[in-house]
FILUMFI-195781 format. One line per field, with one value per residue (C-alpha): residue number from 1; x negated, y, z negated. Coordinates in Angstrom, 3 decimals. Layout:
REM residues N
lovex	[NUM, ...]
xx	[X, ...]
yy	[Y, ...]
zz	[Z, ...]
This chain:
REM residues 385
lovex	[1, 2, 3, 4, 5, 6, 7, 8, 9, 10, 11, 12, 13, 14, 15, 16, 17, 18, 19, 20, 21, 22, 23, 24, 25, 26, 27, 28, 29, 30, 31, 32, 33, 34, 35, 36, 37, 38, 39, 40, 41, 42, 43, 44, 45, 46, 47, 48, 49, 50, 51, 52, 53, 54, 55, 56, 57, 58, 59, 60, 61, 62, 63, 64, 65, 66, 67, 68, 69, 70, 71, 72, 73, 74, 75, 76, 77, 78, 79, 80, 81, 82, 83, 84, 85, 86, 87, 88, 89, 90, 91, 92, 93, 94, 95, 96, 97, 98, 99, 100, 101, 102, 103, 104, 105, 106, 107, 108, 109, 110, 111, 112, 113, 114, 115, 116, 117, 118, 119, 120, 121, 122, 123, 124, 125, 126, 127, 128, 129, 130, 131, 132, 133, 134, 135, 136, 137, 138, 139, 140, 141, 142, 143, 144, 145, 146, 147, 148, 149, 150, 151, 152, 153, 154, 155, 156, 157, 158, 159, 160, 161, 162, 163, 164, 165, 166, 167, 168, 169, 170, 171, 172, 173, 174, 175, 176, 177, 178, 179, 180, 181, 182, 183, 184, 185, 186, 187, 188, 189, 190, 191, 192, 193, 194, 195, 196, 197, 198, 199, 200, 201, 202, 203, 204, 205, 206, 207, 208, 209, 210, 211, 212, 213, 214, 215, 216, 217, 218, 219, 220, 221, 222, 223, 224, 225, 226, 227, 228, 229, 230, 231, 232, 233, 234, 235, 236, 237, 238, 239, 240, 241, 242, 243, 244, 245, 246, 247, 248, 249, 250, 251, 252, 253, 254, 255, 256, 257, 258, 259, 260, 261, 262, 263, 264, 265, 266, 267, 268, 269, 270, 271, 272, 273, 274, 275, 276, 277, 278, 279, 280, 281, 282, 283, 284, 285, 286, 287, 288, 289, 290, 291, 292, 293, 294, 295, 296, 297, 298, 299, 300, 301, 302, 303, 304, 305, 306, 307, 308, 309, 310, 311, 312, 313, 314, 315, 316, 317, 318, 319, 320, 321, 322, 323, 324, 325, 326, 327, 328, 329, 330, 331, 332, 333, 334, 335, 336, 337, 338, 339, 340, 341, 342, 343, 344, 345, 346, 347, 348, 349, 350, 351, 352, 353, 354, 355, 356, 357, 358, 359, 360, 361, 362, 363, 364, 365, 366, 367, 368, 369, 370, 371, 372, 373, 374, 375, 376, 377, 378, 379, 380, 381, 382, 383, 384, 385]
xx	[12.955, 16.481, 18.687, 16.358, 14.299, 14.809, 13.814, 10.124, 8.999, 6.502, 5.385, 6.337, 4.420, 4.579, 1.004, -2.005, -3.527, -0.762, -1.062, -4.831, -4.477, -1.145, -2.413, -5.901, -6.722, -10.090, -9.685, -8.802, -5.510, -3.700, -1.313, 1.696, 3.443, 6.903, 8.351, 5.274, 5.623, 9.194, 8.180, 5.910, 8.262, 11.069, 8.373, 7.653, 11.324, 12.742, 9.178, 8.134, 10.397, 10.825, 10.540, 7.546, 6.418, 4.869, 1.572, 1.807, -2.203, -2.487, -0.819, 1.561, 2.461, 6.236, 6.969, 5.408, 7.548, 10.618, 10.585, 9.810, 13.083, 14.999, 13.821, 15.244, 11.955, 13.287, 10.530, 6.982, 4.065, 2.310, -1.068, -1.028, 1.130, 1.047, 2.150, 5.221, 5.974, 5.655, 7.900, 10.299, 11.014, 10.763, 12.921, 14.633, 16.750, 13.455, 12.499, 8.486, 5.994, 3.297, 0.842, -2.492, -3.931, -5.197, -3.290, -3.524, -1.035, 0.459, 1.101, 2.805, 4.883, 5.996, 6.201, 9.158, 10.752, 10.910, 12.663, 9.918, 10.201, 7.715, 4.379, 1.244, -1.486, -4.725, -4.954, -3.798, -4.982, -2.993, -0.106, -0.178, -0.453, 2.766, 4.371, 3.485, 4.123, 7.508, 8.766, 8.890, 11.439, 13.119, 13.855, 10.076, 9.498, 5.474, 3.182, -0.020, -2.785, -5.102, -8.149, -8.719, -11.276, -11.760, -13.982, -11.873, -11.592, -13.792, -13.413, -13.353, -11.640, -12.268, -14.958, -12.620, -9.453, -7.926, -7.561, -8.661, -6.128, -7.501, -6.692, -3.226, -0.953, -1.689, -0.956, 2.047, 3.385, 2.321, 4.120, 7.429, 9.116, 8.998, 9.314, 12.806, 11.201, 7.811, 5.613, 2.158, 0.291, -2.895, -4.665, -6.914, -9.021, -8.268, -8.531, -8.041, -8.505, -7.432, -3.627, -4.376, -6.177, -2.791, -1.743, -4.471, -3.940, -0.118, -0.951, -3.813, -0.808, 1.572, -0.803, -1.472, 2.286, 2.733, 0.246, 0.888, 4.834, 4.771, 7.613, 7.675, 10.320, 8.085, 5.180, 3.842, 1.053, -0.419, -1.532, -4.756, -2.578, -5.368, -5.106, -7.146, -10.261, -13.029, -15.144, -12.260, -9.533, -7.156, -4.258, -0.848, 0.957, 3.910, 1.220, 0.862, 4.714, 5.016, 1.900, 3.317, 6.735, 5.679, 3.148, 6.004, 8.471, 6.274, 5.174, 8.981, 9.095, 11.868, 13.963, 10.945, 11.332, 8.455, 6.663, 4.069, 2.274, 1.345, -0.497, -2.987, -1.060, 2.061, 0.596, -3.148, -1.557, 0.723, -1.708, -4.928, -7.116, -8.552, -11.921, -13.649, -17.409, -18.936, -22.866, -24.266, -28.279, -29.530, -27.349, -26.230, -22.725, -21.727, -18.152, -15.831, -14.377, -16.966, -16.909, -15.661, -12.826, -10.497, -13.858, -14.911, -14.446, -16.123, -19.224, -19.297, -17.768, -19.167, -15.670, -15.232, -12.206, -10.875, -12.165, -11.182, -12.456, -10.381, -12.188, -11.712, -9.455, -7.235, -8.633, -9.744, -13.381, -13.739, -16.987, -20.124, -20.739, -23.414, -23.693, -23.812, -24.320, -22.160, -22.649, -19.685, -19.454, -20.716, -23.782, -24.853, -26.765, -24.739, -22.022, -23.307, -21.457, -24.104, -22.129, -23.283, -19.939, -19.372, -18.251, -18.390, -22.221, -21.082, -19.304, -20.197, -19.452, -15.670, -14.568, -12.293, -12.709, -9.363, -9.897, -7.314, -5.605, -6.510, -3.024, -4.151, -6.756, -7.364, -5.114, -4.782, -9.001, -9.804, -11.252, -11.855, -15.283, -17.334, -13.781, -13.402, -10.284, -6.974, -3.469, -2.148, -0.175, 1.909, 4.072, 3.557, 6.326, 4.451, 7.623, 7.628, 3.516]
yy	[-18.384, -18.565, -15.409, -13.110, -12.167, -10.542, -11.787, -12.005, -13.141, -14.812, -18.275, -20.379, -22.911, -24.747, -24.395, -22.397, -25.676, -26.351, -22.886, -22.852, -26.489, -25.869, -22.386, -23.963, -20.161, -18.917, -15.877, -15.334, -16.337, -13.301, -15.187, -13.285, -14.611, -13.279, -14.187, -12.731, -9.271, -9.474, -9.720, -7.501, -5.000, -5.931, -5.123, -1.425, -0.826, -2.337, -1.345, 2.033, 5.010, 6.958, 6.082, 4.223, 5.341, 2.189, 3.648, 2.396, 2.450, -0.545, -2.925, -1.564, -4.931, -4.949, -8.098, -6.341, -3.281, -4.899, -7.172, -4.182, -2.390, -5.493, -5.300, -1.667, 0.088, 3.404, 5.767, 5.560, 7.422, 8.159, 9.837, 10.441, 11.388, 7.357, 6.567, 9.023, 7.737, 3.861, 4.478, 6.600, 3.984, 0.540, 2.398, 5.345, 5.841, 5.894, 9.139, 9.822, 11.723, 12.965, 13.127, 13.357, 17.008, 17.824, 17.252, 18.849, 21.425, 19.303, 16.315, 19.035, 20.126, 16.836, 15.059, 17.790, 17.559, 13.598, 14.726, 14.675, 17.240, 16.329, 17.517, 17.712, 20.295, 21.151, 24.834, 28.332, 27.438, 24.161, 25.666, 28.480, 25.696, 23.854, 27.105, 28.390, 24.835, 24.224, 27.793, 29.113, 26.194, 26.718, 22.821, 21.944, 19.619, 20.776, 18.762, 20.492, 17.812, 18.422, 17.098, 14.968, 12.948, 9.287, 7.613, 4.502, 3.709, 1.203, 3.239, 6.858, 8.810, 12.672, 13.801, 14.878, 16.205, 18.435, 21.839, 22.250, 22.749, 26.068, 27.130, 25.139, 28.112, 30.648, 27.808, 26.787, 30.113, 31.089, 27.619, 28.119, 30.713, 28.105, 25.245, 23.736, 21.479, 21.972, 19.457, 18.176, 14.936, 13.537, 10.124, 8.711, 6.538, 3.198, 0.330, 2.233, -0.009, 2.198, 3.102, 5.749, 7.708, 8.494, 9.575, 12.036, 13.810, 14.210, 15.483, 18.170, 19.232, 19.705, 21.742, 23.908, 24.173, 25.601, 27.886, 29.532, 29.455, 27.443, 24.908, 21.879, 19.837, 16.724, 14.648, 12.185, 10.318, 8.636, 5.162, 3.616, 0.477, -2.222, -5.993, -8.606, -9.880, -11.625, -9.536, -7.173, -8.032, -4.841, -4.781, -5.785, -3.408, -3.212, -1.520, 1.147, 1.654, 2.148, 4.269, 6.513, 6.549, 7.581, 10.438, 11.702, 11.876, 13.402, 16.120, 16.865, 15.933, 13.829, 15.876, 16.223, 13.349, 10.982, 9.165, 7.029, 5.530, 1.884, 0.292, -2.297, -2.969, -3.912, -6.062, -7.605, -10.491, -11.024, -11.732, -13.802, -13.928, -17.291, -17.039, -19.744, -20.896, -20.602, -21.529, -22.478, -21.786, -22.791, -20.447, -17.848, -18.706, -16.728, -16.154, -15.276, -12.511, -9.244, -5.840, -4.500, -6.783, -7.755, -7.963, -4.585, -4.298, -7.424, -6.017, -2.178, -1.966, -5.192, -6.274, -9.922, -11.916, -15.046, -17.709, -20.714, -23.586, -25.750, -28.282, -28.850, -31.682, -29.210, -30.745, -28.425, -28.136, -27.795, -29.633, -28.443, -24.771, -22.590, -18.921, -17.773, -15.027, -14.021, -12.572, -11.275, -12.012, -9.036, -8.418, -5.543, -6.354, -4.113, -6.711, -8.205, -9.434, -10.179, -11.195, -13.575, -15.797, -19.006, -21.642, -25.737, -26.650, -28.735, -25.640, -26.081, -25.117, -25.713, -25.251, -22.152, -19.429, -18.257, -14.647, -14.359, -11.085, -9.366, -8.532, -4.814, -3.409, -6.508, -6.351, -2.424, -2.321, -4.144, -2.820, -4.314, -3.916, -6.614, -8.151, -9.636, -9.131, -10.956, -10.595, -13.605, -13.436, -16.330, -16.694, -18.973, -20.371, -19.745, -20.837, -19.597, -19.503]
zz	[14.423, 12.770, 12.343, 10.295, 13.069, 16.341, 19.909, 19.622, 23.034, 21.347, 21.777, 18.555, 16.441, 13.329, 12.345, 13.489, 14.874, 17.126, 18.215, 18.809, 20.740, 22.700, 23.975, 25.093, 25.202, 26.684, 24.781, 20.901, 19.743, 17.619, 15.135, 13.413, 10.469, 10.765, 7.428, 5.805, 7.605, 6.533, 2.723, 2.670, 4.210, 1.877, -0.845, -0.043, 0.745, -2.609, -4.758, -3.512, -4.733, -1.651, 2.179, 3.647, 7.268, 8.685, 10.464, 13.882, 14.618, 12.356, 14.600, 16.967, 18.863, 19.702, 17.754, 14.647, 15.028, 16.013, 12.599, 10.678, 12.110, 11.488, 7.905, 7.331, 8.046, 10.040, 9.699, 11.749, 11.478, 15.068, 15.714, 19.430, 22.458, 23.654, 20.248, 20.282, 23.577, 22.669, 19.609, 21.245, 24.196, 21.884, 18.677, 20.348, 16.690, 14.920, 12.851, 14.019, 11.731, 14.005, 11.460, 12.839, 11.468, 15.034, 18.047, 21.524, 22.668, 25.469, 22.582, 20.510, 23.376, 24.743, 21.122, 20.134, 23.690, 22.635, 19.232, 16.912, 14.154, 11.576, 11.924, 10.050, 10.000, 7.981, 8.716, 10.339, 14.010, 13.885, 12.431, 15.331, 17.711, 16.498, 16.366, 19.823, 21.449, 19.562, 20.999, 17.206, 16.358, 13.105, 12.755, 11.829, 9.022, 8.391, 5.866, 4.670, 4.747, 1.575, 1.055, -2.295, -4.075, -2.435, -4.960, -5.685, -1.832, -0.078, 3.121, 2.478, 4.784, 3.643, 5.445, 8.623, 7.942, 5.081, 3.516, -0.118, -2.722, -3.242, 0.089, 0.120, -1.465, 1.149, 4.130, 2.692, 2.313, 5.724, 6.711, 4.827, 7.512, 10.504, 8.375, 7.909, 4.860, 3.615, 2.389, 1.439, 2.264, 1.200, 1.805, -0.784, 1.223, 2.841, 0.601, -2.736, -5.566, -8.239, -8.437, -11.025, -7.769, -6.763, -10.174, -10.206, -6.902, -7.762, -11.492, -9.477, -6.592, -9.325, -11.356, -8.333, -7.529, -11.002, -11.182, -7.821, -8.240, -4.863, -4.120, -1.699, -0.290, 0.700, -0.802, 1.750, -0.572, 2.847, 2.883, 1.271, -0.490, -0.670, 0.645, -0.861, 0.744, -0.369, -3.007, -3.283, -6.143, -6.222, -8.455, -7.129, -5.036, -7.756, -10.234, -7.536, -7.281, -10.779, -11.461, -8.622, -9.956, -13.237, -11.787, -9.603, -12.790, -15.349, -12.601, -12.356, -8.516, -8.968, -6.454, -3.787, -1.216, -1.479, 1.664, 2.009, 5.125, 4.586, 7.695, 6.392, 3.213, 5.410, 8.049, 7.189, 5.328, 8.052, 10.937, 11.519, 14.498, 15.800, 17.560, 19.630, 18.730, 21.993, 20.849, 18.085, 17.575, 13.941, 11.543, 14.168, 15.954, 19.297, 19.417, 22.038, 20.159, 18.450, 17.309, 20.807, 20.300, 17.115, 14.500, 14.766, 10.936, 10.481, 12.158, 11.976, 8.327, 7.391, 6.196, 4.787, 5.146, 4.376, 6.739, 7.878, 10.238, 12.806, 14.787, 18.419, 17.230, 15.259, 11.763, 9.142, 8.173, 4.619, 3.633, 2.400, 3.286, 4.971, 5.491, 9.130, 11.226, 14.199, 17.832, 19.819, 23.624, 25.311, 26.389, 23.900, 21.045, 18.927, 19.039, 16.006, 12.426, 10.067, 7.137, 5.693, 6.775, 4.627, 6.802, 6.794, 7.767, 10.872, 12.373, 15.785, 19.884, 20.326, 16.696, 16.167, 12.870, 11.624, 10.568, 7.998, 6.498, 9.819, 11.086, 10.694, 13.087, 14.847, 17.706, 17.886, 17.563, 20.719, 23.915, 27.263, 27.605, 29.475, 30.363, 26.802, 25.233, 24.451, 25.362, 23.816, 20.466, 19.242, 16.223, 13.701, 11.076, 7.434, 6.098, 2.130, 1.760]
């Protein structure tokens, strides 16, 4: 791998086909492209005018976190006690942000004992839990999660968390006393297709602060940065960074610590999942991975991915296409991906389908239902592609 990367403890190959044939795996094969991940980390570090917290939930693989640390990512977003413990053991010097708005008392207490000082909340009850379980600590950095419009998101996330901007002033005033630093956090929804969505929220927050004479130290604009998928053509990330930078400046927030939480946008293009066709019935393909595994979003969320077919001989299949329906390997009839997915019309048993841009929420989402899961992750040298 050269000197650019740490010891990833992964088998390394020069191509996807070589990895698939050499592994001879009965399960799906997770593929990591280290150079793509490094380039994306550099893009956020150099382009975003603040600190980027990698959202561990999107892909917690050890190799991913090691590469991000090597490239200079020092802050990480965690959502559970296990993620806190995992990150602390792997990257003991990392600064962790416990941004789940609802946490168990034990999780709060043990996270604080493990050195976590950054906590999100979205209501008075959660704030009281944090105060009580940290022993009324005076070294907390508290961020209030507010609910914002998510009409530009492919996958809205506004139905579960967040205080209204009308509720925010009183909650911020209440949190000011125990907070070493006080902040706001929001999420415009996953796969946000319009960078101006961030600008509009920043303007709303600035107006609320001006009208109520509320001051904050931090503003976390969350995730939502998009990735290119079939049928989704978002603007480039530099457009998002520029619009956010301009909005913060116009809002008079240049002195506020700006944060973001890239997950999908950081790691999606740096990974793929190769799955084998076990059987073909007409235009239905039965695969060795499915919605209980890496392909949850392909089934439940009807997500599309760039697809490639590698034949059992290791050669690509790029002929005339047919639209297929996929079934996963479990005995559950819910394990289905309707698509339709365009593939070479000769796709058959023994061929491998590569789901591109599945570095996010592929490895992380798989269960062990029916004994179908994959522990095989390989590194492929993507060079300058």
